[in-house]
Every structure is written in C-alpha cells, then in structure tokens.
MIKOLSE-342724 format. One record per residue (C-alpha): x, y, z. Coordinates in steps of 0.02 Angstrom, whole numbers, plus 50000, padded with zeros to 5 digits. Each point is the difference from the previous one (the first is absolute). Last residue first. Layout:
# residues N
{{X, Y, Z}} ...
This chain:
# residues 417
{{49717, 51100, 50060}} {{49810, 50027, 49987}} {{49988, 50114, 49843}} {{50131, 49923, 49896}} {{49928, 49818, 50033}} {{49831, 50071, 49947}} {{50057, 50074, 49842}} {{50089, 49841, 49949}} {{49836, 49901, 50033}} {{49901, 50123, 49900}} {{50122, 50006, 49856}} {{49998, 49812, 49992}} {{49810, 49984, 49992}} {{49995, 50149, 49871}} {{50144, 49914, 49901}} {{49898, 49839, 49992}} {{49849, 50079, 49928}} {{50091, 50082, 49857}} {{50126, 49850, 49955}} {{49887, 49958, 49861}} {{50018, 50170, 49912}} {{50184, 49977, 50009}} {{49994, 49830, 49912}} {{49881, 50058, 49855}} {{50112, 50160, 49968}} {{50151, 49889, 49993}} {{49925, 49875, 49886}} {{49936, 50136, 49881}} {{50184, 50067, 49991}} {{50077, 49831, 49967}} {{49865, 49964, 49861}} {{50039, 50182, 49936}} {{50184, 49956, 49984}} {{49958, 49839, 49905}} {{49874, 50079, 49880}} {{50127, 50133, 49959}} {{50136, 49883, 49955}} {{49943, 50003, 49816}} {{50048, 50187, 49983}} {{50175, 49942, 50038}} {{49993, 49897, 49833}} {{50014, 49819, 49948}} {{49865, 49946, 50118}} {{50092, 49840, 50053}} {{50167, 50078, 50008}} {{49935, 50150, 50088}} {{49906, 49893, 50123}} {{50158, 49910, 50043}} {{50096, 50157, 50035}} {{49847, 50051, 50108}} {{50023, 49837, 50096}} {{50185, 50023, 50002}} {{49984, 50175, 50078}} {{49857, 49960, 50126}} {{50081, 49853, 50082}} {{50131, 50062, 50117}} {{49922, 50178, 50027}} {{49828, 49916, 50038}} {{50074, 49878, 50127}} {{50108, 50142, 50065}} {{49845, 50110, 50049}} {{49905, 49849, 50086}} {{50160, 49956, 50098}} {{50021, 50176, 50056}} {{49818, 49999, 50057}} {{50024, 49837, 50103}} {{50172, 50072, 50071}} {{49896, 50148, 50056}} {{49884, 49885, 50094}} {{50148, 49906, 50081}} {{50070, 50174, 50042}} {{49845, 50060, 50085}} {{49973, 49840, 50104}} {{50055, 50087, 50164}} {{49872, 50139, 49970}} {{49871, 49860, 50032}} {{49864, 49918, 49882}} {{50086, 50078, 49854}} {{49873, 50052, 49869}} {{50011, 50186, 50034}} {{50181, 50002, 50038}} {{50037, 49926, 49823}} {{49865, 50097, 49905}} {{50115, 50157, 49989}} {{50108, 49897, 49883}} {{49856, 49961, 49883}} {{49925, 50170, 50003}} {{50170, 50088, 49949}} {{50040, 49859, 49886}} {{49839, 50031, 49908}} {{49988, 50186, 49989}} {{50162, 50004, 49888}} {{49909, 49902, 49862}} {{49879, 50148, 49971}} {{50142, 50125, 49998}} {{50112, 49903, 49891}} {{49855, 49958, 49864}} {{49962, 50186, 50008}} {{50179, 50030, 49953}} {{49966, 49875, 49851}} {{49857, 50115, 49965}} {{50102, 50144, 49974}} {{50123, 49907, 49889}} {{49847, 49947, 49903}} {{49950, 50175, 49975}} {{50174, 50044, 49927}} {{49998, 49847, 49893}} {{49830, 50043, 49910}} {{49854, 49883, 50026}} {{49932, 49887, 49872}} {{50129, 49877, 50029}} {{49925, 49948, 50159}} {{50121, 49902, 50100}} {{50011, 50140, 50139}} {{49817, 50030, 50009}} {{49951, 49814, 50046}} {{50133, 49992, 50125}} {{49940, 50162, 50067}} {{49831, 49938, 50040}} {{50056, 49836, 50074}} {{50128, 50087, 50109}} {{49858, 50121, 50066}} {{49893, 49850, 50040}} {{50137, 49922, 50104}} {{50047, 50163, 50084}} {{49824, 50031, 50049}} {{49969, 49820, 50065}} {{50159, 50009, 50102}} {{49952, 50174, 50067}} {{49821, 49938, 50050}} {{50072, 49851, 50084}} {{50105, 50082, 50109}} {{49867, 50128, 50076}} {{50020, 50193, 49973}} {{50007, 50088, 50172}} {{50095, 50150, 49976}} {{50173, 49922, 50021}} {{49948, 49875, 49886}} {{49973, 50129, 49870}} {{50172, 50073, 50024}} {{50086, 49831, 49998}} {{49926, 49964, 49834}} {{50050, 50170, 49942}} {{50173, 49965, 50055}} {{49994, 49826, 49904}} {{49938, 50082, 49847}} {{50144, 50127, 50014}} {{50118, 49851, 49994}} {{49920, 49926, 49854}} {{50017, 50172, 49915}} {{50185, 49987, 50018}} {{49990, 49822, 49937}} {{49918, 50055, 49840}} {{50146, 50128, 49975}} {{50124, 49866, 50024}} {{49903, 49889, 49873}} {{49998, 50148, 49882}} {{50193, 50032, 50016}} {{50054, 49830, 49929}} {{49903, 50018, 49832}} {{50060, 50176, 49989}} {{50180, 49959, 50021}} {{49990, 49855, 49893}} {{49931, 50092, 49852}} {{49818, 49958, 49960}} {{49962, 49902, 49848}} {{49816, 49998, 50031}} {{49944, 49823, 50002}} {{50168, 49898, 50028}} {{50091, 50145, 50099}} {{49846, 50049, 50110}} {{49947, 49824, 50032}} {{50170, 49957, 50049}} {{50008, 50146, 50122}} {{49838, 49945, 50065}} {{50037, 49824, 50036}} {{50086, 50007, 50167}} {{49886, 50151, 50072}} {{49847, 49930, 49933}} {{50036, 49821, 50067}} {{50048, 50078, 50169}} {{49837, 50092, 50008}} {{49881, 49860, 49938}} {{50070, 49857, 50103}} {{50012, 50113, 50150}} {{49822, 50043, 49997}} {{49948, 49819, 49996}} {{50128, 49963, 50150}} {{49917, 50146, 50105}} {{49829, 49922, 49960}} {{50062, 49827, 50061}} {{50073, 50084, 50156}} {{49839, 50094, 50038}} {{49892, 49838, 49981}} {{50123, 49912, 50112}} {{49978, 50131, 50131}} {{49819, 49997, 49993}} {{50005, 49801, 50024}} {{50109, 50002, 50141}} {{50075, 49816, 49998}} {{50153, 50061, 49918}} {{50055, 50105, 50155}} {{49969, 49872, 50137}} {{50090, 49872, 49909}} {{50159, 50110, 49976}} {{49990, 50039, 50186}} {{49986, 49813, 50051}} {{50143, 49955, 49879}} {{50115, 50139, 50077}} {{49954, 49933, 50185}} {{49907, 50110, 50104}} {{50074, 50117, 50119}} {{49993, 50160, 49900}} {{50132, 50145, 50031}} {{49942, 50148, 50089}} {{50118, 50022, 50148}} {{49946, 50160, 50078}} {{50039, 50155, 49882}} {{50083, 50152, 50054}} {{50175, 49937, 49968}} {{49949, 49973, 49828}} {{49963, 50176, 49979}} {{50163, 50062, 50051}} {{50088, 49882, 49895}} {{49898, 50045, 49833}} {{50106, 50133, 49931}} {{50166, 49919, 50039}} {{49950, 49829, 49927}} {{49926, 50088, 49839}} {{50149, 50110, 49970}} {{50121, 49852, 50025}} {{49890, 49893, 49872}} {{49992, 50152, 49879}} {{50184, 50016, 49993}} {{50005, 49818, 49973}} {{49894, 50020, 49853}} {{50086, 50136, 49932}} {{50169, 49920, 50001}} {{49936, 49834, 49922}} {{49898, 50082, 49863}} {{50157, 50099, 49961}} {{50097, 49839, 49970}} {{49869, 49938, 49883}} {{49990, 50166, 49905}} {{50194, 49985, 49978}} {{49985, 49824, 49935}} {{49876, 50063, 49862}} {{50120, 50118, 49913}} {{50057, 50169, 50029}} {{49932, 50120, 49868}} {{49845, 49898, 49924}} {{49978, 49905, 50158}} {{49989, 50146, 50101}} {{49879, 50098, 49905}} {{49877, 49856, 49967}} {{50010, 49950, 50186}} {{49953, 50168, 50067}} {{49849, 50001, 49879}} {{49936, 49828, 50040}} {{50050, 50034, 50184}} {{49872, 50130, 50020}} {{49857, 49889, 49918}} {{50027, 49853, 50103}} {{50032, 50096, 50168}} {{49842, 50118, 49971}} {{49898, 49857, 49921}} {{50041, 49873, 50135}} {{49996, 50112, 50154}} {{49834, 50074, 49959}} {{49916, 49872, 50107}} {{50060, 50086, 50153}} {{49896, 50158, 49962}} {{49838, 49882, 50010}} {{50070, 49928, 50157}} {{50017, 50169, 50072}} {{49819, 50056, 49958}} {{49932, 49838, 50067}} {{50089, 50020, 50157}} {{49979, 50190, 50044}} {{49838, 49986, 50107}} {{50055, 49830, 50084}} {{50159, 50079, 50052}} {{50147, 49953, 49906}} {{50167, 49916, 50047}} {{49940, 49825, 50002}} {{49918, 50011, 49834}} {{50160, 50086, 49926}} {{50107, 49848, 50078}} {{49886, 49865, 49940}} {{50008, 50079, 49812}} {{50200, 50010, 50017}} {{50009, 49819, 50060}} {{49918, 49918, 49854}} {{50089, 50121, 49873}} {{50168, 49981, 50074}} {{50010, 49819, 50019}} {{49951, 49973, 49825}} {{50124, 50117, 49942}} {{50143, 49919, 50099}} {{49957, 49821, 49938}} {{49975, 50061, 49822}} {{50175, 50083, 50016}} {{50069, 49831, 50048}} {{49918, 49913, 49847}} {{50067, 50143, 49895}} {{50182, 49965, 50043}} {{49969, 49814, 49965}} {{49931, 50044, 49829}} {{50146, 50103, 49968}} {{50122, 49862, 50049}} {{49910, 49886, 49881}} {{50003, 50119, 49856}} {{50193, 50013, 50022}} {{50130, 50107, 50070}} {{49910, 50081, 50147}} {{50102, 50143, 50089}} {{49865, 50136, 49999}} {{49866, 49861, 50041}} {{50076, 49941, 50157}} {{50008, 50195, 50067}} {{49813, 50018, 49943}} {{49960, 49837, 50095}} {{50093, 50057, 50163}} {{49912, 50175, 49993}} {{49830, 49905, 49975}} {{50044, 49895, 50149}} {{50039, 50143, 50110}} {{49829, 50096, 49948}} {{49911, 49838, 50037}} {{50087, 49966, 50167}} {{49962, 50170, 50050}} {{49814, 49971, 49948}} {{50000, 49838, 50091}} {{50062, 50081, 50163}} {{49874, 50137, 50003}} {{49861, 49869, 49970}} {{50036, 49896, 50154}} {{50035, 49815, 50013}} {{49840, 49923, 49986}} {{49892, 50123, 49901}} {{50148, 50017, 49891}} {{50012, 49809, 49966}} {{49805, 50007, 49965}} {{50032, 50131, 49868}} {{50141, 49901, 49926}} {{49896, 49853, 49987}} {{49877, 50091, 49906}} {{50125, 50075, 49882}} {{50102, 49841, 49972}} {{49947, 49926, 49833}} {{49934, 50153, 49906}} {{50125, 50116, 50086}} {{50142, 49889, 49924}} {{49913, 49986, 49835}} {{49986, 50188, 49984}} {{50181, 50014, 50039}} {{50059, 49861, 49888}} {{49896, 50086, 49845}} {{50127, 50094, 49906}} {{50148, 49885, 50032}} {{49877, 49863, 49951}} {{49961, 50089, 49831}} {{50190, 50031, 49964}} {{50020, 49816, 50027}} {{49879, 49965, 49866}} {{50063, 50122, 49880}} {{50174, 49948, 50011}} {{50135, 50071, 50107}} {{50186, 50031, 49931}} {{50051, 50085, 50167}} {{50045, 50161, 49920}} {{49869, 49996, 49858}} {{49862, 49953, 50114}} {{50049, 50125, 50128}} {{50014, 50140, 49885}} {{49819, 49964, 49931}} {{49938, 49973, 50178}} {{50065, 50171, 50059}} {{49836, 50109, 49957}} {{49887, 49860, 50074}} {{50104, 49975, 50153}} {{50002, 50152, 50107}} {{49811, 49999, 50032}} {{49992, 49844, 50105}} {{50148, 50060, 50113}} {{49910, 50163, 50003}} {{49854, 49914, 50078}} {{50096, 49965, 50163}} {{50056, 50186, 50018}} {{49821, 50048, 49973}} {{49949, 49881, 50134}} {{50134, 50062, 50129}} {{49949, 50183, 49959}} {{49820, 49943, 50060}} {{50069, 49942, 50157}} {{50096, 50149, 50024}} {{49845, 50101, 49964}} {{49884, 49895, 50124}} {{50124, 50002, 50140}} {{50026, 50192, 49996}} {{49815, 50020, 49995}} {{49967, 49914, 50173}} {{49809, 50013, 49994}} {{49922, 50012, 50171}} {{49939, 49850, 50110}} {{50114, 49887, 49895}} {{49956, 49819, 49987}} {{50088, 49909, 50152}} {{49855, 49970, 50111}} {{49910, 49892, 49872}} {{50143, 49883, 50014}} {{49941, 49923, 50164}} {{49970, 49839, 49920}} {{49980, 49867, 50136}} {{50123, 49860, 49977}} {{49966, 49875, 49867}} {{49940, 49832, 50039}} 
C-alpha cells in the first residue's frame, strides 16, 4: 500500500514566476536540440557517409525515444523529484551533443541522438510538472499554455541559428555550442530553483513506477486528450517536414524561402500556444480549445492545398494553421494537472501527453509520405490530413464531460488544502 499522499501541500500558494521562466527556458533549450538538425543534415550525411534511411533515423531518434519512454520518464520524475529529473535531462542533452560533435560514423551519431532523446524526454516531462507545482491554481493554465510554446520557440529559433552557423563554421561547432549552452542553462536552472526547492516539503510519489503508469493510462479523459495531441502532432510535424519539399516540387521555390516558411509557421504556432494559455486563464475549457484547434487545422488545410488561391493568401492561411494548431499543445499540457488524481502524479500524466505527442511526430511524416506516393500528388494527401483533424475534434468533444468531473475534483482539492 502506498503511503498517504501529502503532495497537495506542495503546490505553490503563490506563483513562483522565476521558477516558471527558468523551466520554460530549459524547455526551449531542449527543443533547440531538435531544431539544430534539419539545416545540418545534408553536411552530416556527406561527411559521415550516411544514407537516407540512417539519416531518417537520426532525424526521428529523439521522437522515438520520447514515444517509448515518455510515460515512464514522467513516473520516474514523480518518484525521484521533478527538479532532479530536469537537471539530469539538461546534463544528458549536453553530453549527447558533445558526443555528436565528435561522431565519426552514422552509428555514433545515432547513439548521440539517442542520448539527447533521453535528455529531451526528461526535460519535457519534468518541466511541465515543475510549472504546475510552482503556480497558483489561478495562474496554472495560463502558465502551462505558455509552456507549450517551448517547442516552436526552440525549434524555429534554432533553425535560423543552425543555418547560419553550419554555413560558416560547420555542424560540429554547432553541436559543441549546444553542449555549452545547455550546461549553462542547467546551472542557471539549479541556482534559480534552489530557494524554491528548499521551501517544498518532500513531494515525491510513493507508489511504484509501474503503478503510477497504470493510474495514468486508466484515466479515460486523459487518454482522449493524449490521442488528440498525437493526431495534432501527426498533422503539424508532417506539414513542417514536407512543406519545403512541397514548395520546391510544386512551386519551384528557392531553398531559403522553402525553409523560411516553416519557421514562420512555427512562430505563429508559438503565438497560438500563448493564445490558448490566455484563453484558459480566462476560463476557456480544455476540450473547447482542443476542438477549436482541430477544426481550425482542418479548415486551413483545405485552403492551403487549394490551387485556386494566390500564394500570398495561402501563406497567410499557413500562419493561421500554425495559430490553430498552437492551441492544442497548450490545452493538452494544461490537462495533466487536471486529470492527475493527485498532484504527485502530474509528472506521470504529463508523460502520457508527451507520449501521445511523440506518437504523432514519429508516425505522422512517414504516413503522409506514403499517402503522397499512393495519391500521386500532395493535394491527394488532403483526405488523410482531414481524417486526422476530424478524429481529433471528435475525441476532444468526447472528453468534455470527463474534463468537467476532473476539474471539479481538482478545484475541490485546491480549495481545501
């Protein structure tokens, strides 16, 4: 039998904004390790003599690691402490980046990306839990909505930095810079959160890791949200991966333009996450934002592939795609403390959301590529994308009643502590 869970005592009575922002910075730095790869991949392939298949695995290893280990990483964080796991994650990312800087083969680069994947997963599952613990009930949903922007901010920002550094100095220097910056972030995080940590009564969860996992995956509403998050990720990452190819093949766009458009869409995706956090801070329910984002993605997908519309208008619509999609990770990550049966299970529930997201990231691009091959054109993939969006909207609507029950229980727990 597990010991009594006193962790409801450890959620912040008042929001600790310094803790929130350093945790957000850690998430941005973690996401930058994903964004550094795409501009560098051609040089890596040439220097290490890497084939397309191996290059694909190098690109997807972090998503595969998060897909496989996200839920367990969250349960471990609940068990040993979220601050420790985030610091471990940053340190592991730094080690993986350093190993990659000295890689001499495709296999060694794969190994380094696996290490980075462990670090990335640890940072993300612990970062959301730390923000949930460091915020008051009134601020929590807004803060978690902003937290969801870690991926587009880190990914898009690093896309630009990576392109500039790789062109002038080569990819190995970029990997070395990633190591140094990540270690610096780890030190800042530990220093900034030391005082906050000392004010916390021991808040780790006493159940076994497997029991924590089991308690998370048996919450129907949370599973529906995680599935919605995965369907969003399948659409979003597929579009970001294949949009440059589409622009080159169909419109003959220059390489710089075809790379810049996804970065612009990612910037608007971050704005969508902020918008979602703002709306939740003013009482918007999670299921509503998930549904609104899914419907918005469907509408913009139809317009984006329409040859009847001018390119300038379709670019505006692509930015709308980013905004609509950005509301979904904001809502999904804010769902973790709502559906967790106790605050000490927030990490496990966040791990479920991370696993759902990375399921879509891992399988979405190859599924869309297969759809492109079958249909014979990019326009022929619209039906597949719309099926993802419609399914996401249906799942989020189905979670409505479950969210209301979970939110009432969470609010009661907060008001009586």
